[in-house]
N, C-alpha and C positions, 0 to 999 in steps of 0.2 A: 517688351522685349527686353529692358532693361532690369527688371524682375527676376525675368529668367536669367540672364545672364549672372546676376547678382547671387540665385538660388544654386547654380551650376558652382562658381567660384567657392561658395561657402562649403557646398556638399563635398569639393575637391579638397580644400583646406582642412575640413573635419576628417576626409578618408586619409590625407596626410599625417595629421595629426594622429590618429588612430594607429596607423602604420608606423611611425615613429616611437610611441609609446609600448609597441609589440615589440619590436626590434629591440627597444633597451634590454626586454627579457631574454634576449636572444644573443646577445654580443658578448664576444669574448674579450678577456685583458690581454694585451700583448706588451712589448717591453716599453714602448711610448703611444698607446692606441688602446683605446675602447669602442668596438664599431668603428665609426666615422669618425669618432672625436680622436685628434689628435695634439700631443705635446707641442709646443709651439704656435698653437693657433691663438688668436686673440680671444679675448672674451668674448667678444660679441659675434665670432665665428661661430664658437661652441655653442651660443645661445641660439642660432639659426638652426643648429642640427638637434638641439636636444632641449628646446624650451617647448615642454610640454608640461602639463599640471605636474605639481609639486617641486619644479626645479626653483631654488629662491638663492639670491645672493646672501651671503655673509659676509658685509663688507666693513672691516673694521678700519681705522684711521690707518693710512699707511701703506706700503706697497705691496704687502702679503694679505690676500682674502680668499675664500673660498665659493663656488659655485656649488649647491647641493641638490641631490636628487635622491630623496629619501624611498625607505620600502623596500620589498623583496628585489626591485631592478635599481637598488640604490647604487650610488657613486659620489664624491667628492672630487671637485678639480680644483688643488690649488693653482691659484693666479698671483703671478708674480711681475710686476711693471706690465698690466693688461695683458700677460700670455699664460696658457696653460703650461706649468712646468711640472705637476704631479697628476696622477689619477691615482684613487684610493677608493678601495672597496671595503666598507665599514662593516663593523659586526652583524648586522641585521641581514644585509644581502645575499643575495643567490647567484651573482655574477659568478663567474669564475675565470681562470687563464686558458691559454690556447691549450697549453697542455692537461687543464682538466681540475687545477688546485683551485680551492672555495675555501669559503670560512669553514671551520668544521675538519677539512684535510688532515691528516696526519704529518708528524716530521717523516716519518719512514715513506707516506706518500711522495713527499716533496723529492727526497733522496732517490726513490725511483724513477720519477720523473727527470729530473735536472742532473742527477749525478753529481760529479767531481766538479762541475759548474759551481755548487753551493759553497757559500763562504757561512759557517754559523759559528755566532757569535753570542754570549750572555744578553739577556734583555735589559737595559738600563734601569727599569721600573719593576719589572718581574721576576721575582728569584726562581720562580719556576718556569721561565721562558726562555725564548731565544730570538734572536735577530736573525734572518736567516736572508741571504743575497745570493741573485745569480746574474751576472753580468754577462750583456752582450758579447759576441764575438770580437768586435772592433772596439768593445769597453765603453761604448759611449751612451748606452741604455742598462736598466735591468730592471728586476723583480725585487721587491723585498717585502717578505715574510715576517710578522710578527707571531709567536706562539705561545701560549702557556698550556704547562701540562702536557705539551707534546700534541697541542692540536692549534693549528692556524686561526688566530683573533682578527687580524687585518693585515691586508695585501695594498702594498704600492707600486707602481709602475710609472718610469719618466726615465728622464735624463740622468745620469750617473750622478752628477752632483747632486741633484735635489733628492735623492733617494735617501740622504744621510740626514734630513732635517729629522729630529728626534720630535722637536716640539712643533705641534700644529701651529700655526701663525695665525688661528682665528676662532 
């Protein structure tokens, strides 16, 4: 009886892990969320929701560090004071925003999707690029797109105050 119960628990656990991994491939990035992951969550809460193969901690000494999930459904969670403060979509990811913006989208696509909400500034390190932000109506959250030669190379989302950190913390 115990062995059957353990087998059922293991099977259920594996099914949940597969479901979460599959969901990560279909999650969309919002102003402060990616699927069930939300800015403001603790690192441990985020790990419980996205603790699947590939998730790793990149924790340097100090208060700012990352949880990283690599690959096609890849994302990075910037952690400050043990809370998720920014969600980042790196160059190799196939994830996208609720509007459809993804790595490789054009600046013209962004203008069509976000319109006058966009603030376009020169990129700090890429003379062929821009930093493009869209702020939520209440001003508390936003999306930040980095471009090079007219194409999106990185996307970040979260509270407005954390979108303007140009340097990664680890």
